[in-house]
DSSP file (Angstrom, degrees, kcal/mol; ACC not computed):
  #  RESIDUE AA STRUCTURE BP1 BP2  ACC     N-H-->O    O-->H-N    N-H-->O    O-->H-N    TCO  KAPPA ALPHA  PHI   PSI    X-CA   Y-CA   Z-CA
    1    1 A X              0   0    0      0, 0.0     2,-0.5     0, 0.0     0, 0.0   0.000 360.0 360.0 360.0 138.9    0.0    0.0    0.1
    2    2 A X        -     0   0    0      2,-0.0     2,-0.5     0, 0.0     0, 0.0  -0.985 360.0-161.0-127.0 127.8    1.2    3.4   -0.9
    3    3 A X        -     0   0    0     -2,-0.5     2,-0.4    16,-0.0    16,-0.0  -0.930  12.8-174.9-110.7 128.9   -0.1    6.8    0.6
    4    4 A X        -     0   0    0     -2,-0.5     2,-0.6     2,-0.0    -2,-0.0  -0.981  14.3-157.5-125.4 129.1    0.7    9.9   -1.4
    5    5 A X        +     0   0    0     -2,-0.4     2,-0.4    50,-0.0    -2,-0.0  -0.940  20.1 177.8-104.8 116.8   -0.1   13.5   -0.4
    6    6 A X        -     0   0    0     -2,-0.6     2,-0.2     2,-0.0    -2,-0.0  -0.979  28.8-128.4-115.8 129.1   -0.3   15.8   -3.4
    7    7 A X        -     0   0    0     -2,-0.4     2,-0.5     7,-0.0     7,-0.0  -0.554  25.7-156.2 -72.3 138.2   -1.1   19.5   -3.3
    8    8 A X        +     0   0    0     -2,-0.2     2,-0.2     2,-0.1    -1,-0.0  -0.962  52.2  34.6-118.5 127.6   -4.0   20.1   -5.8
    9    9 A X  S    S-     0   0    0     -2,-0.5     2,-0.2     2,-0.0     5,-0.1  -0.569  77.6 -91.5 119.3 174.2   -4.4   23.7   -7.2
   10   10 A X  S    S+     0   0    0     -2,-0.2     2,-0.6     3,-0.0    -2,-0.1  -0.683  76.6  32.2-115.1 168.5   -2.1   26.5   -8.3
   11   11 A X  S    S+     0   0    0     -2,-0.2     3,-0.1     3,-0.0    -2,-0.0  -0.736  89.1  52.8  98.2-121.0   -0.6   29.6   -6.5
   12   12 A X  S    S-     0   0    0     -2,-0.6     3,-0.1     1,-0.1     2,-0.1   0.102  90.1 -84.6 -62.2 163.8    0.2   29.6   -2.9
   13   13 A X        -     0   0    0      1,-0.1    -1,-0.1    -6,-0.0    -3,-0.0  -0.399  54.7 -97.7 -69.0 145.8    2.4   27.2   -1.1
   14   14 A X        -     0   0    0      1,-0.1    -1,-0.1    -3,-0.1     2,-0.1  -0.120  42.5-102.1 -58.6 155.0    0.6   24.0    0.2
   15   15 A X        -     0   0    0      1,-0.1     2,-1.7    -3,-0.1    -1,-0.1  -0.422  33.2-106.8 -74.8 162.4   -0.6   23.9    3.8
   16   16 A X  S    S+     0   0    0     -2,-0.1    30,-3.4     2,-0.0    31,-0.4  -0.540  70.0 139.8 -91.5  67.5    1.4   21.9    6.3
   17   17 A X  E     +A   45   0A   0     -2,-1.7     2,-0.2    28,-0.2    28,-0.2  -0.967  22.0 163.5-117.6 130.0   -1.0   19.1    6.5
   18   18 A X  E     -A   44   0A   0     26,-2.4    26,-2.6    -2,-0.4     2,-0.7  -0.750  40.6-103.4-136.1-176.6   -0.1   15.4    6.7
   19   19 A X  E     -A   43   0A   0     -2,-0.2    24,-0.2    24,-0.2     3,-0.1  -0.921  24.4-177.3-110.7 115.8   -1.1   11.9    7.5
   20   20 A X  E    S+     0   0A   0     22,-2.7     2,-0.3    -2,-0.7    23,-0.2   0.814  72.3   4.7 -82.7 -27.3    0.2   10.7   10.9
   21   21 A X  E     -A   42   0A   0     21,-1.1    21,-1.6     2,-0.0     2,-0.3  -0.997  55.7-169.8-153.0 155.0   -1.3    7.2   10.5
   22   22 A X  E     +A   41   0A   0     -2,-0.3     2,-0.3    19,-0.2    19,-0.2  -0.953  26.7 137.7-149.8 129.4   -3.2    5.0    8.1
   23   23 A X  E     -A   40   0A   0     17,-2.3    17,-3.2    -2,-0.3     2,-0.3  -0.976  56.6 -79.7-158.9 165.2   -4.8    1.7    8.8
   24   24 A X  E     -A   39   0A   0     -2,-0.3    15,-0.2    15,-0.2     3,-0.1  -0.648  58.7-115.8 -74.0 134.7   -7.7   -0.7    8.4
   25   25 A X    >   -     0   0    0     13,-4.1     3,-1.3    -2,-0.3    13,-0.3  -0.400  31.7 -96.4 -72.3 148.9  -10.4    0.4   10.9
   26   26 A X  T 3  S+     0   0    0      1,-0.3    -1,-0.1    -2,-0.1     3,-0.1  -0.329 112.6  25.4 -62.0 147.7  -11.4   -1.9   13.7
   27   27 A X  T 3  S+     0   0    0      1,-0.2    -1,-0.3    -3,-0.1     3,-0.1   0.574  87.3 150.8  70.8   9.6  -14.5   -3.8   12.8
   28   28 A X    <   -     0   0    0     -3,-1.3    -1,-0.2    10,-0.1     9,-0.2  -0.280  51.7 -98.5 -64.5 156.3  -13.8   -3.6    9.1
   29   29 A X        -     0   0    0      7,-1.2     9,-0.2     1,-0.2    -1,-0.1  -0.186  52.3 -74.3 -76.1 175.1  -15.1   -6.4    6.9
   30   30 A X        -     0   0    0      1,-0.1     2,-2.1    -3,-0.1    -1,-0.2  -0.335  46.0-109.7 -74.8 151.5  -12.9   -9.2    5.8
   31   31 A X  S    S+     0   0    0     -3,-0.1     2,-0.4     3,-0.1    -1,-0.1  -0.373  75.8 121.3 -82.8  66.6  -10.3   -8.5    3.0
   32   32 A X  S >  S-     0   0    0     -2,-2.1     3,-2.5     1,-0.0    59,-0.3  -0.965  74.0 -86.6-128.7 144.7  -12.0  -10.5    0.3
   33   33 A X  T 3  S+     0   0    0     -2,-0.4     3,-0.1     1,-0.2    -3,-0.0  -0.101 115.0  24.9 -42.7 129.3  -13.4   -9.5   -3.1
   34   34 A X  T 3  S+     0   0    0      1,-0.4    -1,-0.2    -3,-0.0     2,-0.2   0.256  99.5 108.6  98.3 -12.8  -17.0   -8.2   -2.8
   35   35 A X    <   -     0   0    0     -3,-2.5    56,-2.8    -5,-0.1     2,-0.5  -0.563  68.2-118.8 -93.7 163.8  -16.7   -7.1    0.9
   36   36 A X  E     - B   0  90A   0     54,-0.3    -7,-1.2    -2,-0.2     2,-0.3  -0.882  28.6-173.0-102.7 124.0  -16.5   -3.6    2.3
   37   37 A X  E     - B   0  89A   0     52,-2.9    52,-2.9    -2,-0.5     2,-0.6  -0.875  13.6-142.7-112.9 149.1  -13.5   -2.5    4.2
   38   38 A X  E     - B   0  88A   0     -2,-0.3   -13,-4.1   -13,-0.3     2,-0.4  -0.941  12.5-164.9-117.6 124.3  -13.0    0.7    6.1
   39   39 A X  E     -AB  24  87A   0     48,-2.7    48,-3.2    -2,-0.6     2,-0.4  -0.808   6.3-159.1-104.5 146.2   -9.7    2.5    6.1
   40   40 A X  E     -AB  23  86A   0    -17,-3.2   -17,-2.3    -2,-0.4     2,-0.4  -0.969   7.7-171.9-133.1 140.3   -8.9    5.3    8.6
   41   41 A X  E     -AB  22  85A   0     44,-2.2    44,-3.0    -2,-0.4     2,-0.6  -0.980  18.8-143.0-127.6 139.1   -6.4    7.9    8.6
   42   42 A X  E     -AB  21  84A   0    -21,-1.6   -22,-2.7    -2,-0.4   -21,-1.1  -0.905  25.2-164.5 -98.6 120.3   -5.3   10.4   11.3
   43   43 A X  E     -AB  19  83A   0     40,-2.8    40,-2.2    -2,-0.6     2,-0.4  -0.865   3.5-164.5-111.1 141.6   -4.6   13.7    9.5
   44   44 A X  E     -AB  18  82A   0    -26,-2.6   -26,-2.4    -2,-0.4     2,-0.5  -0.978  14.3-141.4-134.1 136.9   -2.7   16.4   11.4
   45   45 A X  E     +A   17   0A   0     36,-2.7    32,-0.2    -2,-0.4   -28,-0.2  -0.868  17.0 177.3 -98.4 123.2   -2.2   20.2   10.7
   46   46 A X        +     0   0    0    -30,-3.4   -29,-0.1    -2,-0.5     2,-0.1   0.324  51.8  98.7-102.8   6.7    1.2   21.5   11.5
   47   47 A X  S    S-     0   0    0    -31,-0.4    29,-2.9     2,-0.2    -2,-0.1  -0.426  79.2-120.7 -92.8 164.1    0.5   24.9   10.4
   48   48 A X  S    S+     0   0    0     27,-0.2     2,-0.3    -2,-0.1    27,-0.2   0.644  92.1  64.7 -79.4 -11.3   -0.4   28.0   12.3
   49   49 A X  S    S-     0   0    0     25,-0.1    -2,-0.2    26,-0.1    27,-0.1  -0.780  90.6-105.4-108.0 151.0   -3.6   28.6   10.6
   50   50 A X        -     0   0    0     -2,-0.3     2,-0.3    25,-0.1    24,-0.2  -0.396  41.7-160.6 -66.4 155.8   -6.8   26.4   10.6
   51   51 A X  E     -C   73   0B   0     22,-2.5    22,-3.4    23,-0.1     2,-0.5  -0.982  21.1-155.3-142.6 148.8   -7.3   24.5    7.4
   52   52 A X  E     -C   72   0B   0     -2,-0.3     2,-0.3    20,-0.2    20,-0.2  -0.981  26.8-177.1-124.0 117.7  -10.2   22.7    5.5
   53   53 A X  E     -C   71   0B   0     18,-2.7    18,-3.1    -2,-0.5     2,-0.5  -0.860  24.7-145.1-117.9 150.3   -8.9   20.1    3.2
   54   54 A X  E     -C   70   0B   0     -2,-0.3     2,-0.3    16,-0.2    16,-0.3  -0.973  24.3-161.1-109.7 126.8  -10.6   17.8    0.8
   55   55 A X  E     -C   69   0B   0     14,-3.7    14,-2.3    -2,-0.5     2,-0.5  -0.787   4.0-151.5-105.5 145.0   -8.9   14.4    0.6
   56   56 A X  E     -C   68   0B   0     -2,-0.3     2,-0.8    12,-0.2    12,-0.2  -0.979   1.9-157.3-120.6 129.9   -9.1   11.8   -2.1
   57   57 A X  E     +C   67   0B   0     10,-3.5    10,-2.2    -2,-0.5     2,-0.3  -0.876  21.3 177.4-101.1 110.6   -8.8    8.1   -1.7
   58   58 A X        -     0   0    0     -2,-0.8     2,-0.4     8,-0.2     3,-0.2  -0.844  15.8-152.8-116.8 148.7   -7.8    6.4   -4.9
   59   59 A X  S  >>S+     0   0    0     -2,-0.3     4,-1.6     5,-0.2     5,-0.8  -0.932  74.7   2.1-122.3 144.5   -7.1    2.8   -5.7
   60   60 A X  T  45S-     0   0    0     -2,-0.4     3,-0.4     1,-0.2    -1,-0.2   0.900 131.6 -53.4  50.5  51.9   -4.9    1.5   -8.4
   61   61 A X  T  45S-     0   0    0      1,-0.2    -1,-0.2    -3,-0.2    -2,-0.0   0.836 109.9 -47.5  53.6  40.8   -3.9    5.0   -9.7
   62   62 A X  T  45S+     0   0    0     -3,-0.5    -1,-0.2     3,-0.1    -2,-0.2   0.756  88.4 145.8  83.6  25.6   -7.4    6.1  -10.0
   63   63 A X  T  <5S+     0   0    0     -4,-1.6     2,-0.3    -3,-0.4    -3,-0.1   0.794  75.8  36.8 -68.2 -24.7   -8.9    3.1  -12.0
   64   64 A X  S   <S-     0   0    0     -5,-0.8    -5,-0.2     1,-0.0     2,-0.2  -0.773 112.8 -77.6-119.6 173.2  -12.1    3.7  -10.0
   65   65 A X        -     0   0    0     -2,-0.3    -2,-0.1     1,-0.1    -3,-0.1  -0.491  56.0-112.3 -69.6 130.0  -13.7    7.0   -9.1
   66   66 A X        -     0   0    0     -2,-0.2     2,-0.4    -4,-0.1    -8,-0.2  -0.366  20.9-124.6 -70.5 144.6  -11.8    8.5   -6.0
   67   67 A X  E     -C   57   0B   0    -10,-2.2   -10,-3.5    -2,-0.1     2,-0.4  -0.778  27.2-149.5 -87.6 131.0  -13.6    8.7   -2.7
   68   68 A X  E     -C   56   0B   0     -2,-0.4     2,-0.4   -12,-0.2   -12,-0.2  -0.857  15.5-177.6-108.5 138.3  -13.6   12.4   -1.4
   69   69 A X  E     -C   55   0B   0    -14,-2.3   -14,-3.7    -2,-0.4     2,-0.5  -0.999  14.3-148.1-133.4 134.3  -13.6   13.3    2.3
   70   70 A X  E     -C   54   0B   0     -2,-0.4     2,-0.4   -16,-0.3   -16,-0.2  -0.875  17.1-174.6-101.2 129.6  -13.6   16.8    3.7
   71   71 A X  E     -C   53   0B   0    -18,-3.1   -18,-2.7    -2,-0.5     2,-0.4  -0.987  16.7-150.6-133.1 137.5  -11.9   17.5    6.9
   72   72 A X  E     -C   52   0B   0     -2,-0.4     2,-0.3   -20,-0.2   -20,-0.2  -0.836  21.5-172.9-101.1 136.0  -11.7   20.7    9.1
   73   73 A X  E     -C   51   0B   0    -22,-3.4   -22,-2.5    -2,-0.4     8,-0.3  -0.991  15.0-137.3-134.9 140.0   -8.4   21.1   11.2
   74   74 A X        -     0   0    0      6,-2.4   -27,-0.2    -2,-0.3   -29,-0.1  -0.130  43.6 -72.7 -79.3-177.1   -7.5   23.6   13.8
   75   75 A X    >   -     0   0    0    -27,-0.2     3,-1.4     1,-0.1     6,-0.2  -0.409  66.4 -79.5 -75.5 159.5   -4.2   25.4   14.1
   76   76 A X  T 3  S+     0   0    0    -29,-2.9    -1,-0.1     1,-0.3   -30,-0.1  -0.206 117.2  32.5 -53.7 143.6   -1.1   23.3   15.4
   77   77 A X  T 3  S+     0   0    0      1,-0.3     2,-0.3   -32,-0.2    -1,-0.3   0.369  98.4 102.1  85.5  -5.2   -1.0   22.8   19.1
   78   78 A X  S X  S-     0   0    0     -3,-1.4     3,-1.9     1,-0.1    -1,-0.3  -0.748  83.3-113.4-104.8 160.2   -4.8   22.7   19.6
   79   79 A X  G >  S+     0   0    0     -2,-0.3     3,-0.6     1,-0.3    -1,-0.1   0.734 116.4  59.3 -55.8 -26.7   -7.0   19.8   20.1
   80   80 A X  G 3  S+     0   0    0      1,-0.2    -6,-2.4    -5,-0.2    -1,-0.3   0.444  79.8  89.1 -84.5  -6.7   -8.6   20.4   16.7
   81   81 A X  G <  S+     0   0    0     -3,-1.9   -36,-2.7    -8,-0.3     2,-0.3   0.684  86.4  54.6 -67.7 -16.2   -5.3   20.1   14.9
   82   82 A X  E <   +B   44   0A   0     -3,-0.6     2,-0.3   -38,-0.2   -38,-0.2  -0.935  62.4 173.8-123.1 140.6   -5.8   16.3   14.5
   83   83 A X  E     -B   43   0A   0    -40,-2.2   -40,-2.8    -2,-0.3     2,-0.5  -0.981  24.0-138.7-139.8 151.0   -8.8   14.4   13.0
   84   84 A X  E     -B   42   0A   0     -2,-0.3     2,-0.4   -42,-0.2   -42,-0.2  -0.945  22.9-168.6-105.3 130.9   -9.5   10.8   12.2
   85   85 A X  E     -B   41   0A   0    -44,-3.0   -44,-2.2    -2,-0.5     2,-0.4  -0.937   4.9-154.2-119.4 146.2  -11.2   10.2    8.9
   86   86 A X  E     -B   40   0A   0     -2,-0.4     2,-0.5   -46,-0.2   -46,-0.2  -0.914   6.2-168.4-120.2 138.4  -12.8    7.0    7.7
   87   87 A X  E     -B   39   0A   0    -48,-3.2   -48,-2.7    -2,-0.4     2,-0.2  -0.938  11.4-147.2-132.2 116.7  -13.3    5.8    4.3
   88   88 A X  E     +B   38   0A   0     -2,-0.5     2,-0.3   -50,-0.2   -50,-0.2  -0.509  21.3 179.3 -72.2 144.0  -15.4    2.8    3.2
   89   89 A X  E     -B   37   0A   0    -52,-2.9   -52,-2.9    -2,-0.2     2,-0.5  -0.945  22.3-140.4-147.5 126.6  -14.3    0.9    0.2
   90   90 A X  E      B   36   0A   0     -2,-0.3   -54,-0.3   -54,-0.3   -57,-0.1  -0.806 360.0 360.0 -90.7 124.1  -15.7   -2.2   -1.5
   91   91 A X              0   0    0    -56,-2.8    -1,-0.1    -2,-0.5   -55,-0.1   0.462 360.0 360.0 -73.6 360.0  -13.1   -4.6   -2.7
């Protein structure tokens, strides 16, 4: 599995937002074709300003339509600087 962060858009420098962890969520379905698994990622903002980010979960270089998740993060050093996002995906 490969996790890639890419800035989307033009102009200003990208925000200092990253993925602290990525895993299969507890209680997820079995990893067999046809079942639904849930992936989770802890996203962290290391910047001084609050950020709202749209993340895309793609499989096999975008062979299927990416699943988009929107997350709001507070400034670094606050409790709101981290968030866990969950993405369901059918194998």
